[in-house]
N, C-alpha and C positions, 0 to 999 in steps of 0.2 A: 526604396530608391527612388530618389528624385532625379528629373532630367535637367541637365544645363547645357547652355549652347556656346559653342566656340566659333569665333569668326575669325577671318583670316585677312589680311592687310593686302594692299595691291601687290606688294612684293613677296609675300608669305606663302609659297608654295613648297608642300610636302607630299612626301609618299607614305601611306599608312595603310598595312594590310592590304598592300595591291591598289589601293584607292588613292587617287591625286585629290588633295584638298588644295584649295585656293579662296581667292576672293568671291567665286560664285557659288560657294557653297556654305553651309552651317555643318558643324560637327556637333553631334549630341554626345553627351558623357552622363552617364548614371552615376550617381554617388550620393551618399548620405548627406553631404553639406556641400555648400558653396566652396569652402576652403578646400575640401577634399577634391572637388571637381577642378579648380583652379590649379592645385599642386599637382594634380595627374596631367594636366595640360603643360605645365611648367616643365616637368620632367619629360614628358614625351616629345615636345616640340621645342625644347632647349629655351623656352622663353621666347619664341619667335612665333606669336599670334597676335590677335587683335585685343578681342574682348572674350572674357568668360561671363555669359549672360545667366539670368535667372528665369527669364522669360523668352518666350519664341518669339524673334525678330519678324517684322514685315517682310514676308519670304518674296515680294517683289523685286527686291534688291539683290537675290540670290538665286538666279534661273538655275543652277544645277541642283537645288533642294536640300534636302536633309540628309546626312549621311550618319550612321552609327558607328562610334568609334570604339567603344569598348563592350 
């Protein structure tokens, strides 16, 4: 399984497994392919997220850090 990174926009706030996800953090999704990770994010967040990334972004912009999602 590979790790993919989900970012959230300025107004994209979600609660997932008791954790708040917003612009200040990056979610980690473990999946076999990018398409599988993207589809998981689309289904889970009903299409309301910013990006599904294949590499870890510069964390200086995400002070709340990384959060495992699945």
